C-alpha positions in Angstrom: -1.2 -14.0 -35.8 -3.7 -16.6 -34.6 -6.1 -16.2 -31.6 -7.9 -19.3 -30.2 -10.6 -18.7 -27.7 -12.5 -21.4 -25.8 -15.3 -21.0 -23.3 -14.7 -17.3 -22.5 -17.7 -15.1 -21.8 -20.1 -15.5 -24.8 -17.6 -17.3 -27.0 -17.8 -21.1 -26.9 -15.0 -21.5 -29.4 -13.3 -19.2 -31.9 -10.2 -19.6 -34.1 -9.3 -16.2 -35.6 -6.5 -15.6 -38.0 -5.2 -12.0 -38.2 -3.6 -11.3 -41.6 -3.6 -7.8 -42.9 -7.0 -6.2 -42.3 -9.3 -8.5 -40.3 -13.0 -7.8 -39.9 -14.9 -9.3 -37.0 -18.6 -9.3 -37.7 -21.6 -11.1 -36.1 -24.9 -10.8 -34.4 -25.4 -8.9 -31.1 -24.0 -10.8 -28.1 -21.9 -13.0 -30.3 -18.6 -11.9 -28.7 -17.2 -9.3 -31.0 -16.5 -6.9 -28.2 -15.0 -9.7 -26.1 -12.5 -10.4 -28.9 -11.6 -6.7 -28.9 -11.1 -6.7 -25.1 -8.9 -9.8 -25.3 -6.7 -8.2 -27.9 -6.5 -4.9 -26.0 -5.6 -6.8 -22.8 -3.0 -8.8 -24.6 -1.2 -5.9 -26.3 -1.6 -3.6 -23.3 0.0 -6.2 -21.1 3.2 -6.0 -23.1 3.2 -2.2 -23.5 6.1 -0.6 -21.7 7.1 -4.0 -20.3 10.7 -3.0 -19.6 9.6 0.0 -17.6 7.2 -2.2 -15.6 9.9 -4.7 -14.9 12.3 -1.9 -13.8 9.6 -0.3 -11.6 9.1 -3.6 -9.9 12.8 -4.0 -9.3 13.0 -0.5 -7.7 10.0 -1.3 -5.6 11.6 -4.5 -4.3 14.9 -2.8 -3.6 13.1 0.1 -1.8 11.1 -2.3 0.3 14.2 -4.3 1.4 16.3 -1.3 2.1 13.5 0.3 4.1 13.2 -2.9 6.1 16.9 -2.9 6.7 16.7 0.7 7.9 13.7 -0.2 10.2 15.7 -3.0 11.8 18.5 -0.6 12.5 16.3 2.0 14.3 15.7 1.7 18.0 11.9 1.0 18.0 11.6 1.9 21.7 12.5 5.5 20.8 9.7 5.8 18.2 6.6 7.7 19.4 4.1 5.3 17.9 3.7 2.4 15.5 1.4 4.5 13.4 4.2 7.1 12.9 6.7 4.3 12.3 4.5 2.9 9.6 4.0 6.3 7.9 7.8 6.9 8.0 8.4 3.5 6.5 5.9 4.1 3.7 7.4 7.6 3.0 10.9 6.1 3.0 9.9 3.5 0.4 8.3 6.0 -1.8 11.3 8.4 -1.5 13.8 5.7 -2.3 11.8 4.4 -5.3 11.6 8.0 -6.7 15.3 8.4 -6.3 16.0 5.2 -8.1 13.7 6.2 -11.0 15.3 9.6 -11.3 18.9 8.1 -11.2 19.3 6.9 -14.8 22.9 5.9 -14.1 22.2 2.8 -12.0 23.7 -0.4 -13.6 24.7 -2.5 -10.6 24.3 -3.0 -6.9 27.1 -0.6 -6.0 25.3 2.2 -7.9 22.1 1.3 -6.0 24.0 1.5 -2.7 25.4 4.9 -3.7 21.8 6.2 -4.1 20.8 4.7 -0.8 23.8 6.1 1.0 23.2 9.6 -0.4 19.5 9.3 0.6 20.4 8.3 4.2 22.9 11.1 4.5 20.6 13.8 3.1 17.1 12.9 3.8 17.4 10.8 7.0 20.1 12.9 8.6 19.8 12.6 12.3 17.2 9.8 12.1 19.4 7.0 10.9 23.1 6.4 11.4 24.7 4.5 8.5 26.7 2.2 10.8 29.1 -0.4 9.4 26.5 -3.1 10.2 23.7 -1.3 8.4 26.0 -0.5 5.5 27.0 -4.2 5.1 23.4 -5.4 5.5 22.2 -3.1 2.8 25.0 -4.0 0.4 24.5 -7.7 1.0 20.8 -7.4 0.2 21.4 -5.3 -2.9 23.8 -7.8 -4.3 21.4 -10.6 -3.5 18.5 -8.8 -5.3 20.8 -8.0 -8.2 21.7 -11.7 -8.6 17.9 -12.5 -9.1 17.7 -9.9 -11.9 20.1 -11.8 -14.1 
């Protein structure tokens, strides 16, 4: 592996070849720790990349579904904007947790099944899964899934 650094912190220019065991030596304030931090950041950024990508997907889905649910709720009947915002945040977190726990999700229909079960069990009496809401959520889930591939 080869690492090239130019004008970064104390390093004006460095060209480091990593082959087997590589020793980085130098005077104080020469940039040895900076090289270590660069390597740590590089490798840490790729650690658990698939889980990070999947987590971002669940977050995007949870945000969109929560928005769809918000749009279906009669805002005039809500006691305050503050409570509405808290409910929205809680709903997003709950949905995201359900997606993470449901290891059997492979397509938009599976996602919808999780959302439908969530609405029926956790939002019982608060949200009615009308045909319009059902179609809006399905359409959004399929649109999001298209972006995954």
